C-alpha positions as CSV (number, residue, x, y, z in Angstrom):
1,M,-5.6,-160.5,148.2
2,K,-8.6,-159.3,146.3
3,S,-7.7,-157.9,142.9
4,N,-9.2,-154.6,141.8
5,A,-8.2,-155.0,138.2
6,M,-10.8,-154.0,135.6
7,P,-11.5,-156.0,132.5
8,Q,-9.3,-155.1,129.6
9,S,-10.9,-152.9,127.0
10,G,-7.9,-152.1,125.0
11,P,-6.9,-153.2,121.6
12,S,-6.0,-156.7,122.9
13,A,-9.6,-157.2,123.9
14,T,-11.8,-158.8,121.3
15,P,-15.0,-157.1,120.2
16,E,-17.0,-159.9,121.4
17,A,-15.5,-159.5,124.9
18,A,-16.3,-155.8,124.9
19,D,-19.8,-156.4,124.0
20,S,-20.3,-158.9,126.7
21,H,-18.7,-156.7,129.3
22,V,-20.9,-153.8,128.4
23,D,-24.1,-155.8,128.4
24,A,-23.2,-157.3,131.8
25,Q,-23.1,-153.9,133.6
26,P,-26.5,-152.9,134.9
27,A,-27.9,-149.4,134.5
28,T,-27.1,-147.0,137.3
29,A,-30.1,-145.6,139.1
30,G,-30.7,-142.0,138.4
31,F,-28.6,-141.9,135.3
32,P,-29.9,-142.3,131.8
33,D,-29.3,-145.6,130.1
34,T,-26.0,-145.1,128.3
35,R,-24.0,-147.6,126.4
36,V,-20.6,-147.5,124.8
37,S,-20.6,-147.7,121.0
38,V,-19.1,-150.8,119.6
39,F,-16.0,-150.4,117.4
40,P,-16.8,-151.4,113.7
41,A,-15.5,-154.8,112.7
42,R,-12.4,-154.7,110.4
43,A,-13.2,-156.0,106.8
44,A,-11.8,-159.4,106.2
45,S,-8.6,-159.3,104.2
46,P,-9.1,-160.8,100.6
47,E,-7.5,-164.0,99.9
48,I,-4.0,-163.5,98.4
49,D,-3.6,-165.1,95.0
50,E,-0.3,-166.9,95.1
51,T,0.0,-166.7,91.2
52,L,0.2,-162.9,91.4
53,V,3.0,-162.8,94.0
54,G,6.2,-161.3,92.7
55,R,4.6,-160.1,89.3
56,T,4.4,-156.5,87.9
57,E,1.1,-154.8,87.5
58,D,1.1,-155.5,83.7
59,E,1.9,-159.2,84.3
60,A,-0.7,-159.4,86.9
61,M,-3.3,-158.0,84.5
62,K,-2.4,-160.7,82.0
63,V,-2.6,-163.5,84.5
64,R,-5.7,-162.3,86.3
65,P,-8.8,-164.2,85.1
66,L,-11.2,-162.4,82.7
67,P,-14.4,-161.1,84.1
68,Q,-17.4,-163.2,83.6
69,F,-19.2,-160.8,81.2
70,V,-16.1,-160.7,78.8
71,K,-16.2,-164.5,78.7
72,W,-19.9,-164.5,77.7
73,S,-19.2,-161.8,75.0
74,L,-16.4,-163.8,73.4
75,A,-18.5,-166.9,73.3
76,L,-21.3,-165.0,71.6
77,V,-19.0,-163.7,68.9
78,A,-17.6,-167.2,68.2
79,I,-21.2,-168.5,67.8
80,L,-22.0,-165.7,65.3
81,V,-18.9,-166.5,63.2
82,V,-19.7,-170.2,63.0
83,A,-23.3,-169.3,62.0
84,V,-22.1,-167.0,59.2
85,V,-19.7,-169.5,57.8
86,A,-22.4,-172.2,57.9
87,W,-24.9,-169.9,56.1
88,S,-22.4,-169.1,53.4
89,V,-21.6,-172.7,52.7
90,T,-25.3,-173.6,52.5
91,R,-26.0,-170.6,50.2
92,D,-23.2,-171.5,47.7
93,P,-22.8,-175.2,47.6
94,A,-20.1,-174.9,44.9
95,A,-17.9,-173.1,47.3
96,A,-17.9,-176.0,49.7
97,K,-16.7,-178.4,47.0
98,P,-12.9,-179.0,47.0
99,A,-10.9,-177.6,44.1
100,A,-9.8,-181.1,43.2
101,A,-13.4,-182.1,42.6
102,S,-14.0,-179.5,39.8
103,G,-14.0,-180.7,36.2
104,P,-11.5,-180.0,33.4
105,L,-11.2,-176.5,32.0
106,E,-13.2,-176.0,28.8
107,L,-11.5,-173.9,26.1
108,A,-12.8,-172.6,22.8
109,T,-10.8,-172.7,19.6
110,V,-10.4,-168.9,19.7
111,D,-8.7,-169.3,23.1
112,M,-5.9,-171.2,21.5
113,A,-3.0,-170.4,19.1
114,V,-0.5,-172.5,17.3
115,V,3.2,-171.8,17.3
116,Q,4.2,-171.3,13.7
117,A,6.5,-169.4,11.4
118,R,5.4,-165.9,10.6
119,V,6.9,-162.8,8.9
120,L,6.8,-160.1,11.6
121,A,6.4,-156.6,10.3
122,R,5.9,-153.3,12.0
123,S,3.6,-150.9,10.2
124,L,2.5,-147.3,10.4
125,P,-1.1,-146.3,9.6
126,L,-1.5,-143.6,7.0
127,S,-4.2,-142.0,4.8
128,G,-4.3,-139.5,2.0
129,S,-5.7,-138.6,-1.4
130,M,-4.7,-140.0,-4.8
131,S,-3.6,-137.9,-7.8
132,P,-2.1,-138.7,-11.2
133,V,1.6,-138.4,-11.5
134,V,1.3,-136.9,-15.0
135,Q,-1.3,-134.2,-15.4
136,A,-1.3,-131.0,-17.4
137,T,-3.4,-128.0,-18.4
138,V,-3.0,-127.6,-22.2
139,K,-3.0,-124.0,-23.2
140,S,-3.1,-122.1,-26.5
141,K,0.2,-120.6,-27.7
142,V,-1.4,-118.2,-30.1
143,S,-4.4,-115.9,-29.9
144,G,-7.4,-116.2,-32.1
145,E,-10.9,-117.6,-32.3
146,V,-11.5,-121.2,-31.4
147,E,-12.7,-123.0,-34.5
148,Q,-13.1,-126.5,-33.1
149,V,-12.7,-128.5,-29.9
150,T,-12.5,-132.2,-30.8
151,V,-12.6,-133.8,-27.3
152,R,-14.8,-134.2,-24.3
153,E,-14.3,-135.0,-20.6
154,G,-13.4,-138.7,-20.0
155,Q,-12.2,-139.2,-23.5
156,D,-8.9,-141.1,-24.0
157,V,-6.4,-139.5,-26.4
158,R,-3.0,-140.5,-27.8
159,Q,0.0,-138.3,-27.9
160,G,-0.3,-135.9,-30.9
161,D,-4.1,-136.2,-31.3
162,V,-5.8,-132.9,-32.2
163,L,-7.6,-131.4,-29.2
164,A,-8.7,-128.0,-30.7
165,R,-8.1,-125.6,-33.6
166,I,-7.6,-121.8,-33.7
167,D,-8.5,-119.6,-36.6
168,T,-5.3,-119.6,-38.8
169,R,-6.1,-117.0,-41.5
170,N,-3.9,-114.3,-40.0
171,L,-1.2,-116.8,-39.2
172,Q,-1.4,-118.2,-42.7
173,A,-1.0,-114.8,-44.2
174,Q,2.0,-114.1,-42.0
175,Y,3.6,-117.3,-43.1
176,D,3.0,-116.6,-46.7
177,R,4.6,-113.2,-46.4
178,E,7.7,-114.6,-44.7
179,S,7.9,-117.3,-47.3
180,A,7.9,-114.7,-50.0
181,A,10.7,-112.8,-48.2
182,V,12.7,-116.0,-48.2
183,E,12.3,-116.3,-51.9
184,K,13.3,-112.7,-52.5
185,A,16.4,-113.1,-50.3
186,R,17.3,-116.2,-52.1
187,A,17.1,-114.5,-55.5
188,E,19.2,-111.6,-54.3
189,L,21.8,-114.0,-52.9
190,S,21.9,-115.7,-56.3
191,L,22.6,-112.4,-58.1
192,A,25.2,-111.5,-55.5
193,T,26.9,-114.9,-56.0
194,L,27.2,-114.2,-59.8
195,N,28.6,-110.8,-59.3
196,R,31.2,-112.1,-56.9
197,D,32.3,-114.9,-59.2
198,K,32.6,-112.4,-62.2
199,N,34.6,-109.9,-60.2
200,R,36.9,-112.6,-58.9
201,S,37.7,-113.5,-62.5
202,L,38.2,-109.9,-63.5
203,L,40.5,-109.4,-60.5
204,E,42.6,-112.3,-61.5
205,Q,43.0,-110.7,-65.0
206,K,43.6,-107.3,-63.2
207,Y,40.7,-105.6,-65.0
208,I,39.3,-104.4,-61.6
209,S,40.8,-103.2,-58.4
210,Q,40.9,-105.1,-55.2
211,N,38.5,-102.6,-53.6
212,T,35.9,-103.2,-56.2
213,Y,36.1,-107.0,-55.6
214,E,35.8,-106.6,-51.9
215,S,32.7,-104.5,-52.3
216,T,31.2,-107.3,-54.3
217,E,32.2,-109.8,-51.7
218,S,30.6,-107.7,-48.9
219,A,27.3,-107.5,-50.9
220,Y,27.3,-111.3,-51.2
221,A,27.8,-111.7,-47.5
222,G,24.9,-109.3,-46.8
223,N,22.6,-111.3,-49.1
224,V,23.5,-114.5,-47.3
225,A,22.6,-112.9,-44.0
226,S,19.3,-111.6,-45.4
227,L,18.4,-115.0,-46.6
228,K,19.0,-116.5,-43.2
229,L,16.9,-113.8,-41.5
230,A,14.0,-114.4,-43.9
231,E,14.2,-118.1,-43.3
232,A,14.1,-117.6,-39.6
233,Q,11.1,-115.4,-39.8
234,A,9.4,-117.9,-42.0
235,R,10.0,-120.6,-39.5
236,L,8.5,-118.5,-36.7
237,A,5.4,-117.9,-38.9
238,K,5.3,-121.7,-39.5
239,I,5.5,-122.4,-35.8
240,G,2.7,-120.0,-35.1
241,L,0.6,-121.6,-37.8
242,D,1.3,-125.1,-36.4
243,D,0.5,-123.9,-32.8
244,A,-3.0,-122.9,-34.0
245,V,-3.7,-126.7,-34.0
246,I,-3.6,-127.8,-30.3
247,R,-2.4,-131.4,-29.9
248,A,-2.2,-133.8,-26.9
249,P,1.3,-133.6,-25.3
250,F,1.0,-137.2,-24.0
251,A,-1.3,-140.1,-24.0
252,G,-4.0,-139.7,-21.4
253,T,-7.6,-138.8,-20.5
254,I,-9.3,-135.5,-20.8
255,A,-10.3,-134.3,-17.3
256,R,-11.8,-130.9,-18.2
257,R,-12.8,-129.1,-21.4
258,L,-12.3,-125.4,-20.7
259,V,-13.3,-123.6,-24.0
260,Q,-16.1,-123.9,-26.6
261,P,-16.0,-123.2,-30.3
262,G,-16.4,-119.6,-31.2
263,E,-14.7,-118.3,-28.0
264,K,-11.8,-115.8,-28.4
265,V,-8.6,-116.9,-26.7
266,S,-5.3,-115.3,-26.1
267,A,-1.9,-116.8,-25.7
268,D,-1.7,-118.9,-22.6
269,S,-5.4,-119.5,-22.4
270,A,-6.3,-122.9,-20.9
271,I,-8.0,-125.2,-23.4
272,V,-8.3,-128.6,-21.7
273,M,-7.0,-130.5,-18.7
274,M,-5.4,-133.9,-19.2
275,V,-4.3,-136.7,-16.8
276,D,-2.4,-140.0,-17.2
277,L,-4.0,-142.5,-14.9
278,R,-1.4,-145.2,-15.5
279,Q,0.8,-143.9,-12.6
280,M,-0.8,-142.5,-9.5
281,L,0.6,-140.7,-6.5
282,L,-0.6,-141.1,-2.9
283,E,0.2,-138.1,-0.7
284,A,0.0,-138.9,3.1
285,A,1.0,-136.9,6.2
286,I,3.3,-138.7,8.7
287,P,4.0,-137.4,12.2
288,T,7.5,-136.0,12.6
289,A,8.2,-138.5,15.4
290,D,7.8,-141.4,13.0
291,I,9.7,-139.9,10.1
292,P,13.1,-141.3,11.2
293,A,11.7,-144.8,10.5
294,V,10.4,-143.9,7.0
295,H,12.7,-144.5,4.0
296,V,12.4,-144.3,0.2
297,G,11.5,-147.7,-1.2
298,Q,9.4,-148.9,1.8
299,K,6.2,-150.8,0.8
300,V,2.6,-149.5,1.4
301,Q,-0.6,-151.5,1.3
302,F,-3.9,-149.7,1.3
303,T,-7.6,-149.8,0.4
304,V,-9.8,-147.3,-1.3
305,G,-13.5,-146.8,-0.7
306,G,-15.8,-148.5,-3.2
307,F,-13.4,-151.3,-4.0
308,G,-14.3,-153.5,-1.1
309,D,-11.4,-155.6,0.2
310,R,-9.2,-155.1,-2.8
311,Q,-5.7,-154.3,-1.7
312,F,-3.6,-151.8,-3.6
313,R,0.2,-151.5,-3.3
314,G,2.7,-148.7,-3.6
315,E,6.2,-147.6,-2.7
316,V,7.6,-144.6,-1.0
317,Q,9.1,-142.4,-3.7
318,R,9.8,-139.1,-2.1
319,I,9.8,-137.5,1.4
320,N,9.1,-133.8,1.8
321,P,12.0,-132.0,3.6
322,V,9.7,-129.6,5.5
323,T,6.5,-129.9,7.6
324,A,3.2,-129.1,6.1
325,D,1.8,-125.6,6.8
326,G,-0.1,-125.4,10.1
327,S,0.8,-128.9,11.2
328,R,3.7,-130.9,12.7
329,A,3.4,-133.6,9.9
330,I,5.6,-134.3,6.9
331,T,4.1,-135.3,3.6
332,I,5.4,-138.4,1.9
333,Y,4.7,-139.3,-1.8
334,I,3.9,-142.9,-2.6
335,A,4.0,-144.1,-6.2
336,V,1.2,-146.5,-7.2
337,A,1.0,-148.5,-10.4
338,N,-2.5,-148.2,-12.0
339,D,-2.2,-150.2,-15.2
340,D,-6.0,-150.9,-15.3
341,R,-6.7,-147.2,-14.5
342,A,-9.1,-148.3,-11.8
343,L,-7.9,-145.5,-9.4
344,K,-9.0,-142.0,-10.1
345,G,-7.6,-138.6,-9.0
346,G,-9.0,-137.4,-5.7
347,M,-9.8,-140.8,-4.2
348,F,-9.2,-141.2,-0.5
349,A,-7.0,-144.1,0.6
350,Q,-6.3,-145.7,4.0
351,G,-3.5,-148.2,4.6
352,D,-0.3,-149.2,6.4
353,L,3.3,-148.3,5.7
354,T,5.5,-151.3,6.4
355,L,8.5,-150.0,8.4
356,H,10.4,-153.3,8.6
357,A,9.8,-157.0,8.0
358,T,11.7,-160.0,9.3
359,D,12.4,-163.4,7.7
360,P,9.9,-166.1,8.8
361,V,10.4,-166.8,12.5
362,L,8.4,-168.8,15.2
363,A,5.9,-166.5,16.7
364,I,2.9,-166.5,19.0
365,P,0.2,-163.8,19.7
366,Q,1.1,-161.2,22.2
367,P,-1.8,-162.1,24.6
368,A,-0.3,-165.5,25.1
369,V,2.8,-164.1,26.7
370,R,2.6,-163.8,30.5
371,E,5.0,-162.4,33.1
372,E,5.3,-163.2,36.8
373,A,8.2,-162.4,39.2
374,G,10.4,-161.4,36.3
375,E,9.8,-164.7,34.4
376,T,8.2,-164.8,30.9
377,F,6.1,-167.9,30.3
378,V,3.1,-169.2,28.4
379,Y,0.4,-171.7,29.2
380,A,0.5,-174.6,26.7
381,L,-1.9,-177.5,26.3
382,Q,-0.2,-180.8,26.3
383,G,-1.8,-184.3,26.8
384,G,-5.0,-182.7,28.0
385,K,-3.3,-180.7,30.7
386,I,-2.2,-177.1,31.1
387,V,1.6,-176.8,31.2
388,R,3.5,-173.7,32.2
389,K,6.5,-173.2,29.9
390,P,9.2,-170.5,30.3
391,V,10.0,-168.9,26.9
392,T,12.6,-166.5,25.5
393,L,11.2,-163.8,23.2
394,G,12.8,-161.5,20.7
395,P,12.4,-157.8,20.7
396,V,8.8,-156.8,21.3
397,L,7.7,-153.6,19.7
398,K,4.7,-151.7,20.8
399,G,1.7,-152.3,18.6
400,D,2.9,-155.7,17.3
401,A,0.3,-158.4,17.2
402,F,2.9,-161.3,17.5
403,A,6.1,-161.9,19.4
404,E,9.1,-163.8,18.2
405,V,9.8,-167.0,20.2
406,R,13.6,-167.8,20.3
407,A,13.5,-170.6,22.9
408,G,11.0,-172.6,24.9
409,L,8.5,-173.6,22.3
410,A,8.5,-175.7,19.1
411,A,6.5,-175.3,15.9
412,G,3.0,-176.8,16.1
413,E,2.6,-176.5,19.9
414,Q,-0.7,-175.0,21.2
415,V,-0.6,-172.1,23.6
416,I,-3.5,-170.5,25.5
417,V,-4.3,-167.0,24.5
418,A,-7.3,-166.4,26.8
419,D,-6.9,-165.1,30.3
420,I,-7.4,-168.2,32.5
421,G,-6.0,-166.7,35.7
422,A,-3.0,-167.8,37.7
423,S,-1.9,-171.2,39.2
424,K,-3.5,-173.3,36.4
425,A,-0.5,-175.4,35.7
426,G,-1.3,-179.1,35.9
427,M,-5.1,-178.6,35.5
428,K,-6.9,-180.7,33.0
429,A,-8.3,-178.9,30.0
430,F,-9.8,-179.6,26.5
431,V,-10.8,-177.6,23.5
432,R,-14.5,-177.7,22.9
433,Q,-14.6,-178.2,19.1
434,E,-11.9,-180.9,19.2
435,Q,-14.0,-182.9,21.7
436,A,-17.1,-182.5,19.6
437,A,-15.3,-183.8,16.6
438,A,-14.0,-186.8,18.5
439,H,-17.6,-187.6,19.6
440,R,-18.8,-187.5,16.0
441,K,-16.1,-190.0,15.0
């Protein structure tokens, strides 16, 4: 039996079979040449990477190989880093040397300090002006014309020396008058005494009455009072006469001469100014915040311009109970002995008030003390090497130059004051001058 089945053109047929079938059919006469379009070939399925099977998208991204351009970029960056490092090493050869190859640390003598006993003291800076403790303006006690002034500025005088004289003619006349009144009162008293004695005798003989005798006794008492009054007035006249001669009230130096001979002065007129330079007073203003630490008897050391490095000493004598006007400072008064009278009134002084002082204790400079992770230590130089030594310090006050060492160091040890950085323990070191001295020997 002849089969009429046509060639399969369905999905089961391959494209190649379809193409060959179409090409095998001739063109029909009278019909245009027509051909059936070929189905496009399906793209080949990419190869399945077995390493990505069963992974999430993020895991697959990590496992998937990097693109080629990323690999080239990373390689270029690595080459640049290596080149920069090589350039740095060639530019600074010292950086390429290992730390172990560096020489010992060289120190100067100023970089070192010796542990030794010191008196630690806290001081307070102060400044002020000097003035004599004893100074006075000598005034006239009487009025009159100045006859004589016997002193000049800068002249030393002793107590009782004559400074000036006032015209005494009127005062002398007053004294003479009062002296005469005394003599008169004394004569009247003598007569009253005789009358009283006679009347007492007559009274005893009953020649006079009691009233007559009492009158005589009263007259006697009045004459006694009159004599006392006259003597008192005479003494006043004598005082006025003596006051006409003005004398030095104490031993000192004339600071100012305020009158000239021939001038008319009245009572309480200033004649001269005197000072005693043997005891001076330094007045200094102290902030109120520091006053609680200031006490009477504390020592003061100061310098005065013009005396170079000469040190003067004094002692706190008094503390003012109120602040100075227009400020928040309190004035303290420091007594200064000036036996050679080198200090003068009005000189400006600068110094320190010692607030407290300790007995001699082992101490080191504050810059030698270091702290790290809560530990206090110092760098010491022992056997040519730097040694880190923990220390225990006493109370450290702000502004103190030294710190008390209570444990960790012994007298005579050398500690490093200079800043040598961290992690220097075990490093070799030497002091420059000590090495030079060894070479000379």
